[in-house]
MDAnalysis code that builds the backbone (N, CA, C; Angstrom):
import MDAnalysis as mda
import numpy as np

u = mda.Universe.empty(402, n_residues=134, atom_resindex=np.repeat(np.arange(134), 3), trajectory=True)
u.add_TopologyAttr("name", ["N", "CA", "C"] * 134)
u.add_TopologyAttr("resid", np.arange(1, 135))
u.add_TopologyAttr("resname", ["UNK", "UNK", "UNK", "UNK", "UNK", "UNK", "UNK", "UNK", "UNK", "UNK", "UNK", "UNK", "UNK", "UNK", "UNK", "UNK", "UNK", "UNK", "UNK", "UNK", "UNK", "UNK", "UNK", "UNK", "UNK", "UNK", "UNK", "UNK", "UNK", "UNK", "UNK", "UNK", "UNK", "UNK", "UNK", "UNK", "UNK", "UNK", "UNK", "UNK", "UNK", "UNK", "UNK", "UNK", "UNK", "UNK", "UNK", "UNK", "UNK", "UNK", "UNK", "UNK", "UNK", "UNK", "UNK", "UNK", "UNK", "UNK", "UNK", "UNK", "UNK", "UNK", "UNK", "UNK", "UNK", "UNK", "UNK", "UNK", "UNK", "UNK", "UNK", "UNK", "UNK", "UNK", "UNK", "UNK", "UNK", "UNK", "UNK", "UNK", "UNK", "UNK", "UNK", "UNK", "UNK", "UNK", "UNK", "UNK", "UNK", "UNK", "UNK", "UNK", "UNK", "UNK", "UNK", "UNK", "UNK", "UNK", "UNK", "UNK", "UNK", "UNK", "UNK", "UNK", "UNK", "UNK", "UNK", "UNK", "UNK", "UNK", "UNK", "UNK", "UNK", "UNK", "UNK", "UNK", "UNK", "UNK", "UNK", "UNK", "UNK", "UNK", "UNK", "UNK", "UNK", "UNK", "UNK", "UNK", "UNK", "UNK", "UNK", "UNK", "UNK", "UNK"])
u.atoms.positions = np.array([
    [101.535, 112.011, 42.646],
    [101.400, 110.434, 41.757],
    [100.768, 110.797, 40.170],
    [101.647, 110.376, 39.703],
    [101.244, 110.339, 38.007],
    [99.907, 109.543, 37.241],
    [99.664, 109.644, 36.545],
    [98.172, 109.236, 35.849],
    [98.486, 107.935, 35.907],
    [97.636, 106.939, 36.292],
    [98.094, 105.109, 36.089],
    [97.536, 104.373, 34.925],
    [98.071, 103.366, 34.783],
    [97.506, 103.166, 33.617],
    [97.119, 101.396, 33.861],
    [96.102, 100.978, 33.274],
    [95.852, 99.679, 33.892],
    [96.696, 98.534, 32.688],
    [97.124, 97.368, 33.496],
    [97.947, 96.701, 33.377],
    [99.388, 97.073, 33.951],
    [99.517, 98.203, 34.151],
    [101.041, 98.701, 34.677],
    [101.373, 97.882, 36.293],
    [102.397, 98.088, 36.450],
    [103.108, 97.380, 37.310],
    [103.591, 98.692, 38.031],
    [102.993, 98.370, 39.328],
    [103.015, 99.527, 40.490],
    [104.428, 99.330, 41.710],
    [104.270, 97.653, 41.874],
    [105.462, 97.190, 42.641],
    [105.466, 95.728, 42.379],
    [106.402, 95.410, 43.281],
    [107.135, 94.351, 42.678],
    [107.962, 93.661, 44.321],
    [108.109, 92.703, 44.735],
    [109.042, 92.397, 45.901],
    [108.709, 91.084, 46.160],
    [110.154, 90.359, 46.706],
    [110.217, 89.179, 46.684],
    [110.238, 89.469, 48.194],
    [109.726, 88.061, 49.285],
    [109.933, 87.903, 50.470],
    [110.048, 86.594, 50.873],
    [111.221, 86.626, 51.727],
    [112.275, 85.289, 52.392],
    [111.762, 85.238, 54.024],
    [110.965, 83.867, 53.641],
    [110.788, 83.367, 55.303],
    [111.048, 82.503, 55.778],
    [111.852, 82.478, 56.962],
    [112.403, 80.953, 57.517],
    [111.018, 80.388, 58.721],
    [111.537, 79.507, 59.070],
    [111.162, 79.325, 60.413],
    [110.981, 79.790, 61.615],
    [112.591, 80.719, 61.650],
    [112.533, 82.085, 62.867],
    [111.140, 83.181, 62.421],
    [110.900, 83.675, 60.968],
    [109.933, 84.059, 60.650],
    [108.847, 83.881, 61.142],
    [108.043, 82.808, 61.245],
    [106.799, 82.224, 61.364],
    [106.607, 81.998, 63.040],
    [107.819, 82.137, 63.911],
    [107.867, 81.569, 65.267],
    [108.085, 83.317, 65.863],
    [108.376, 84.386, 65.284],
    [108.691, 85.090, 65.590],
    [106.662, 86.256, 65.106],
    [106.273, 85.678, 63.854],
    [104.638, 86.144, 63.666],
    [103.910, 85.033, 64.542],
    [103.948, 83.983, 65.099],
    [103.124, 83.463, 66.170],
    [102.984, 84.389, 67.256],
    [104.489, 85.059, 68.100],
    [104.493, 85.553, 68.935],
    [103.429, 87.169, 68.733],
    [103.537, 87.539, 67.964],
    [102.843, 88.864, 67.401],
    [101.367, 88.444, 67.354],
    [101.085, 87.760, 66.337],
    [99.649, 87.302, 66.241],
    [99.161, 86.630, 67.650],
    [99.819, 86.049, 68.078],
    [99.067, 84.859, 69.332],
    [98.625, 83.549, 68.329],
    [98.656, 83.328, 67.261],
    [98.826, 82.316, 66.386],
    [99.651, 80.994, 67.037],
    [99.538, 80.348, 67.925],
    [100.324, 78.956, 67.848],
    [100.187, 77.918, 67.469],
    [99.031, 77.552, 66.385],
    [98.895, 76.069, 66.114],
    [100.230, 75.562, 65.708],
    [100.899, 74.433, 65.985],
    [102.077, 73.916, 65.878],
    [102.001, 73.049, 64.620],
    [100.925, 73.794, 63.455],
    [101.203, 73.475, 61.839],
    [101.850, 74.076, 61.690],
    [102.285, 75.567, 62.055],
    [103.171, 76.997, 62.008],
    [104.558, 76.552, 62.395],
    [104.982, 75.716, 63.099],
    [106.601, 75.101, 63.488],
    [106.620, 73.839, 63.536],
    [105.782, 72.979, 63.776],
    [106.405, 71.468, 64.354],
    [106.090, 70.636, 62.356],
    [107.067, 70.357, 62.373],
    [106.763, 69.072, 61.064],
    [105.500, 67.876, 61.011],
    [105.999, 67.532, 62.465],
    [105.549, 66.319, 62.624],
    [103.566, 66.519, 63.235],
    [103.260, 67.677, 63.612],
    [102.106, 68.018, 63.700],
    [101.224, 68.567, 62.283],
    [102.209, 68.844, 61.714],
    [101.540, 69.116, 60.251],
    [101.273, 68.069, 59.337],
    [102.880, 67.444, 59.449],
    [102.272, 65.557, 58.653],
    [100.806, 64.925, 59.300],
    [100.929, 64.823, 60.829],
    [99.977, 63.907, 61.224],
    [98.423, 64.578, 60.909],
    [98.141, 66.048, 60.318],
    [97.017, 66.038, 59.907],
    [96.591, 66.358, 58.369],
    [97.809, 65.696, 57.939],
    [97.969, 65.411, 56.409],
    [98.614, 66.512, 55.344],
    [99.464, 67.309, 56.709],
    [100.012, 68.174, 55.322],
    [101.411, 68.045, 55.481],
    [102.101, 68.347, 53.815],
    [103.400, 68.171, 53.732],
    [104.543, 68.542, 54.992],
    [104.466, 69.091, 55.772],
    [104.581, 70.184, 56.261],
    [104.585, 71.123, 56.908],
    [105.619, 72.105, 57.841],
    [105.553, 73.435, 58.555],
    [104.864, 74.313, 57.157],
    [103.751, 75.331, 57.614],
    [103.099, 76.149, 56.765],
    [103.490, 77.232, 57.082],
    [103.241, 78.477, 56.079],
    [103.391, 79.782, 57.007],
    [102.136, 80.092, 57.303],
    [101.559, 81.046, 58.168],
    [100.388, 81.805, 58.679],
    [99.882, 82.117, 57.115],
    [98.294, 81.896, 56.873],
    [97.881, 82.762, 56.118],
    [97.811, 84.423, 56.310],
    [97.565, 84.583, 57.320],
    [97.449, 85.638, 57.225],
    [98.789, 86.642, 57.162],
    [100.058, 85.888, 57.750],
    [101.488, 86.334, 57.684],
    [101.652, 86.526, 55.685],
    [101.088, 85.679, 54.841],
    [101.078, 85.919, 53.584],
    [100.500, 86.889, 52.994],
    [99.002, 86.703, 53.720],
    [98.200, 87.873, 52.920],
    [98.975, 89.438, 53.480],
    [99.542, 89.885, 54.766],
    [100.369, 90.671, 55.365],
    [101.370, 91.267, 54.406],
    [102.056, 90.241, 54.017],
    [103.258, 90.300, 53.178],
    [103.018, 90.936, 51.760],
    [101.896, 90.125, 51.213],
    [101.620, 90.511, 49.658],
    [101.166, 92.180, 49.622],
    [100.311, 92.668, 50.740],
    [99.627, 93.750, 50.490],
    [100.932, 95.045, 50.709],
    [102.197, 94.549, 51.511],
    [103.190, 95.337, 51.534],
    [103.663, 96.526, 51.018],
    [103.913, 95.538, 49.638],
    [104.384, 96.471, 48.261],
    [103.563, 97.667, 48.065],
    [102.094, 97.485, 48.155],
    [101.258, 98.354, 47.380],
    [100.955, 99.464, 48.418],
    [101.591, 99.210, 49.902],
    [101.495, 100.630, 51.141],
    [102.775, 100.969, 50.815],
    [104.156, 100.563, 50.373],
    [105.028, 101.028, 50.287],
    [105.274, 101.999, 48.833],
    [104.519, 101.276, 48.042],
    [104.401, 102.513, 46.937],
    [103.162, 103.774, 47.132],
    [102.088, 103.136, 48.037],
    [100.923, 104.470, 48.319],
    [101.923, 105.436, 48.891],
    [102.873, 104.812, 49.990],
    [103.435, 105.614, 50.819],
    [102.568, 106.239, 52.232],
    [101.176, 105.895, 52.446],
    [100.469, 106.027, 53.074],
    [99.479, 104.782, 53.309],
    [99.026, 103.729, 54.694],
    [98.797, 103.112, 54.667],
    [97.187, 103.142, 54.915],
    [96.929, 104.270, 54.851],
    [95.275, 104.825, 55.054],
    [95.067, 104.595, 53.785],
    [95.525, 105.144, 52.777],
    [95.241, 105.162, 51.308],
    [94.999, 103.837, 50.825],
    [94.775, 102.684, 51.863],
    [94.261, 101.584, 51.251],
    [92.747, 101.430, 52.029],
    [91.812, 100.990, 50.840],
    [90.403, 101.088, 51.411],
    [90.019, 99.723, 51.359],
    [90.216, 98.811, 50.819],
    [89.604, 97.409, 50.651],
    [90.924, 96.678, 50.512],
    [90.731, 95.144, 50.967],
    [91.372, 94.365, 50.684],
    [91.374, 93.596, 50.846],
    [91.342, 92.092, 50.133],
    [90.352, 90.955, 50.089],
    [91.571, 89.924, 49.107],
    [91.638, 88.534, 49.357],
    [91.916, 87.616, 49.084],
    [91.252, 86.562, 48.958],
    [91.661, 85.620, 48.565],
    [91.173, 83.289, 48.572],
    [92.395, 82.913, 48.268],
    [92.735, 82.376, 49.731],
    [93.910, 81.667, 49.420],
    [93.731, 80.498, 48.718],
    [94.219, 79.496, 48.136],
    [94.625, 79.293, 47.312],
    [95.123, 77.734, 47.432],
    [96.963, 77.950, 48.050],
    [97.833, 77.025, 48.378],
    [98.244, 77.331, 49.556],
    [98.986, 76.935, 50.654],
    [99.671, 77.084, 51.316],
    [101.181, 77.090, 50.622],
    [101.769, 77.777, 51.908],
    [103.327, 78.311, 51.648],
    [104.066, 77.479, 52.540],
    [104.812, 76.196, 51.931],
    [105.100, 75.331, 52.786],
    [106.643, 75.842, 52.852],
    [107.081, 76.098, 54.453],
    [108.272, 76.781, 54.318],
    [109.166, 75.807, 55.239],
    [110.511, 75.034, 54.544],
    [111.390, 74.140, 53.943],
    [112.522, 74.831, 55.485],
    [112.826, 73.544, 56.430],
    [113.546, 73.876, 57.767],
    [114.878, 74.719, 57.134],
    [114.882, 74.110, 56.198],
    [117.035, 74.771, 55.975],
    [116.476, 75.912, 55.181],
    [115.522, 75.588, 53.856],
    [116.010, 76.705, 52.995],
    [114.675, 78.105, 52.894],
    [113.923, 77.283, 53.841],
    [112.472, 78.857, 54.112],
    [111.767, 78.713, 52.632],
    [111.264, 79.857, 52.285],
    [110.197, 80.349, 51.529],
    [110.256, 81.420, 50.736],
    [110.247, 81.452, 49.250],
    [109.695, 82.800, 49.016],
    [109.127, 82.985, 48.125],
    [108.262, 83.786, 48.789],
    [107.191, 84.771, 48.473],
    [107.148, 85.607, 47.085],
    [106.571, 85.661, 46.176],
    [106.698, 86.582, 44.967],
    [105.152, 87.313, 44.807],
    [105.531, 88.639, 45.041],
    [104.039, 89.908, 45.040],
    [104.591, 90.636, 43.619],
    [103.631, 90.407, 42.801],
    [104.046, 91.796, 41.675],
    [102.197, 92.465, 41.937],
    [102.220, 93.549, 41.840],
    [101.312, 94.514, 42.050],
    [100.571, 95.266, 40.913],
    [99.295, 95.110, 40.019],
    [99.270, 96.048, 38.910],
    [97.986, 96.551, 38.658],
    [97.874, 97.698, 38.174],
    [96.851, 98.363, 37.799],
    [95.607, 97.794, 37.193],
    [94.527, 96.996, 38.177],
    [93.311, 96.740, 37.313],
    [92.352, 97.439, 36.923],
    [92.750, 98.339, 37.717],
    [91.361, 99.395, 37.459],
    [91.552, 100.391, 37.826],
    [91.218, 101.403, 37.197],
    [91.343, 103.076, 37.668],
    [89.845, 104.066, 37.463],
    [89.268, 104.444, 37.954],
    [88.151, 105.383, 38.509],
    [88.129, 106.485, 39.619],
    [86.630, 106.993, 39.476],
    [86.768, 108.048, 40.547],
    [87.374, 107.693, 41.427],
    [86.776, 106.566, 41.923],
    [86.932, 105.937, 43.827],
    [88.272, 105.836, 44.027],
    [89.552, 105.882, 42.629],
    [90.791, 105.104, 43.065],
    [91.491, 104.323, 41.964],
    [91.905, 103.622, 42.172],
    [92.286, 102.367, 41.489],
    [92.303, 100.927, 42.261],
    [91.732, 99.862, 41.994],
    [91.717, 98.494, 42.204],
    [93.317, 98.155, 41.505],
    [94.177, 97.765, 42.762],
    [95.538, 97.180, 42.282],
    [95.064, 95.813, 42.400],
    [95.410, 94.864, 41.426],
    [95.712, 93.429, 41.677],
    [97.343, 92.759, 41.664],
    [97.135, 91.673, 42.854],
    [97.924, 91.126, 43.104],
    [98.611, 89.966, 42.713],
    [99.762, 89.346, 42.321],
    [99.946, 88.305, 42.100],
    [100.973, 87.581, 42.640],
    [100.255, 86.455, 43.851],
    [101.168, 86.289, 44.378],
    [101.354, 84.980, 44.733],
    [102.877, 84.700, 44.230],
    [103.143, 83.053, 43.980],
    [104.619, 82.460, 44.737],
    [104.354, 81.645, 45.325],
    [105.599, 80.596, 45.760],
    [105.776, 78.959, 45.122],
    [107.184, 79.316, 44.874],
    [107.591, 77.591, 43.762],
    [106.778, 77.942, 42.546],
    [106.157, 79.391, 42.108],
    [105.689, 79.424, 41.182],
    [104.065, 79.379, 40.934],
    [103.696, 78.763, 41.800],
    [101.927, 78.447, 42.171],
    [101.430, 79.534, 42.823],
    [100.254, 79.880, 42.440],
    [99.736, 81.159, 42.857],
    [98.978, 80.345, 44.705],
    [99.514, 81.810, 45.366],
    [98.669, 81.004, 46.825],
    [97.842, 82.041, 47.025],
    [97.748, 83.038, 46.196],
    [96.653, 83.996, 46.813],
    [95.633, 84.586, 45.813],
    [94.387, 83.878, 45.185],
    [93.607, 84.356, 44.201],
    [92.929, 85.406, 44.701],
    [92.342, 85.942, 43.364],
    [91.750, 87.295, 43.667],
    [91.949, 88.216, 44.479],
    [93.488, 88.394, 44.880],
    [93.939, 89.035, 45.867],
    [93.578, 91.033, 45.085],
    [93.079, 91.437, 45.478],
    [92.785, 92.967, 45.079],
    [92.996, 93.967, 46.413],
    [93.647, 95.086, 45.996],
    [93.576, 96.210, 46.845],
    [92.590, 97.355, 46.210],
    [91.818, 97.648, 46.699],
    [91.191, 99.088, 46.502],
    [91.946, 100.240, 47.091],
    [92.757, 101.301, 46.559],
    [92.868, 102.767, 47.012],
    [92.550, 103.626, 46.687],
    [92.981, 104.758, 47.596],
    [92.337, 106.019, 47.008],
    [93.765, 106.643, 46.702],
    [93.505, 107.425, 45.522],
    [94.764, 108.400, 45.342],
    [94.661, 109.844, 44.976],
    [93.965, 110.190, 46.210],
    [93.772, 111.929, 46.882],
    [94.824, 111.887, 47.826],
])
C-alpha cells in the first residue's frame, strides 16, 4: 500500500436500500422490530415512516474501507454515533452515500473518517475506523 496523506479519499460508495433489503437484514440479524417494515407501526411511535436498521447502516458504511483494505482483519476499531435515521421509501427506497478519508496516520496505522449521508444529511456522526496498514 502506498503512503497515505491526511485528507486523501480512499473509498467512496453509494448503497441503495429497499424495503426488501430491510426484510432480508431482519431475517439475518433477528431484528424484527416492525418500525423497519411497517409504516403504520413506525408512525404510531412518532416516526415519519419505515427506518433502516441502525446496524445495517453502520455495516454498509464500513464496507468501502474493508474493500479498500482487502482484509477485514485490518480493521482494529470502528465507532459511530447515530445522528439521523435513514427513511426507506416504499417505492424509491433510500440511497446511503459513504466517503472514506484519511484522518490520521501514525505508527499504529491510520484512522479513516467516514462521511455517511442520506438525502444530503449526515446519518452517522464521528464515524471512525482504525486500521492496521501492515
